[in-house]
C-alpha positions as CSV (number, residue, x, y, z in Angstrom):
1,M,-31.6,81.9,6.5
2,S,-29.2,79.7,7.7
3,A,-29.4,75.9,8.1
4,I,-30.4,75.9,11.6
5,D,-33.8,78.4,10.6
6,Q,-35.0,75.8,7.9
7,P,-37.5,73.7,8.9
8,M,-36.7,69.6,9.0
9,K,-37.7,67.3,5.7
10,P,-39.8,64.4,6.7
11,I,-37.5,61.4,7.1
12,I,-39.4,58.5,4.5
13,K,-38.5,55.4,4.0
14,R,-39.1,52.8,1.7
15,Y,-38.7,49.5,1.0
16,S,-39.9,47.7,-2.5
17,N,-40.9,44.3,-3.8
18,G,-41.9,45.3,-7.4
19,E,-45.3,44.8,-6.4
20,I,-45.7,47.0,-3.6
21,T,-43.7,49.6,-2.1
22,V,-43.7,50.1,2.1
23,V,-43.6,53.2,2.9
24,W,-42.6,54.1,6.6
25,Q,-42.5,57.4,8.2
26,P,-40.8,57.2,11.7
27,A,-42.1,60.9,12.9
28,L,-45.5,59.3,12.8
29,C,-44.6,56.0,14.6
30,I,-45.6,55.1,18.2
31,H,-44.3,51.7,17.8
32,S,-47.1,49.7,19.0
33,A,-44.7,47.1,17.1
34,I,-48.3,45.3,16.4
35,C,-46.2,45.4,12.4
36,A,-43.5,43.5,14.0
37,R,-45.9,41.0,15.9
38,G,-48.2,40.2,13.5
39,L,-44.8,39.5,10.2
40,P,-41.5,39.1,12.3
41,L,-40.1,38.2,9.5
42,V,-40.9,41.6,7.1
43,F,-40.5,43.4,10.3
44,N,-37.7,43.0,12.3
45,P,-36.8,46.4,14.5
46,R,-33.5,45.3,15.0
47,R,-32.8,44.5,11.7
48,R,-31.2,47.4,8.9
49,P,-32.9,47.5,7.0
50,W,-35.9,46.7,9.4
51,V,-38.5,46.0,6.7
52,E,-38.1,43.0,4.1
53,V,-40.4,43.5,2.3
54,T,-39.4,39.3,0.5
55,A,-40.0,37.6,3.3
56,A,-43.8,37.3,3.2
57,A,-46.4,37.4,0.1
58,T,-47.9,40.6,-1.0
59,A,-51.0,39.8,0.2
60,E,-50.2,39.2,4.0
61,I,-47.7,42.2,3.7
62,V,-50.5,44.4,2.9
63,A,-52.6,43.4,5.0
64,Q,-50.7,43.5,8.0
65,V,-49.6,47.6,6.9
66,A,-53.2,47.9,7.6
67,K,-53.1,46.7,11.3
68,C,-50.5,49.9,11.2
69,P,-52.6,52.1,14.2
70,S,-50.5,55.5,13.9
71,G,-50.9,55.3,10.2
72,A,-46.4,55.2,10.4
73,L,-46.8,52.3,7.4
74,S,-48.3,52.7,4.5
75,I,-48.7,50.9,1.0
76,A,-48.0,52.3,-2.3
77,R,-48.8,49.8,-5.5
78,A,-46.5,49.5,-8.7
79,G,-48.1,52.4,-11.1
80,L,-51.0,53.6,-8.7
81,G,-48.6,56.2,-6.1
82,A,-49.0,55.8,-2.6
83,A,-51.9,54.7,-0.5
84,H,-52.9,54.4,3.2
85,A,-53.2,50.9,3.4
86,R,-55.6,51.5,5.7
87,Q,-57.8,53.4,3.9
88,S,-58.5,50.0,1.9
89,R,-59.7,48.3,5.5
90,V,-62.7,47.4,5.7
91,T,-64.6,48.8,9.1
92,R,-67.6,46.7,10.8
């Protein structure tokens, strides 16, 4: 099997502050910019890396990630493994 025939491994980026890790799956992202409008110091698509998890409190980041409409952003908590922040969101 050649390299052309092999499926591409999905890109997953992780950004950690020691308490949480923001997990970004660019293939799922619909570029709504809700993250950047809500916490521009943390989520800045013009900066590399574009996620700076030390720029806000952990609770603020978790709350903002929960607003991601595509599920491209999720949260992994230290010691608990990956969990989509939107799963813990209270529905009304």
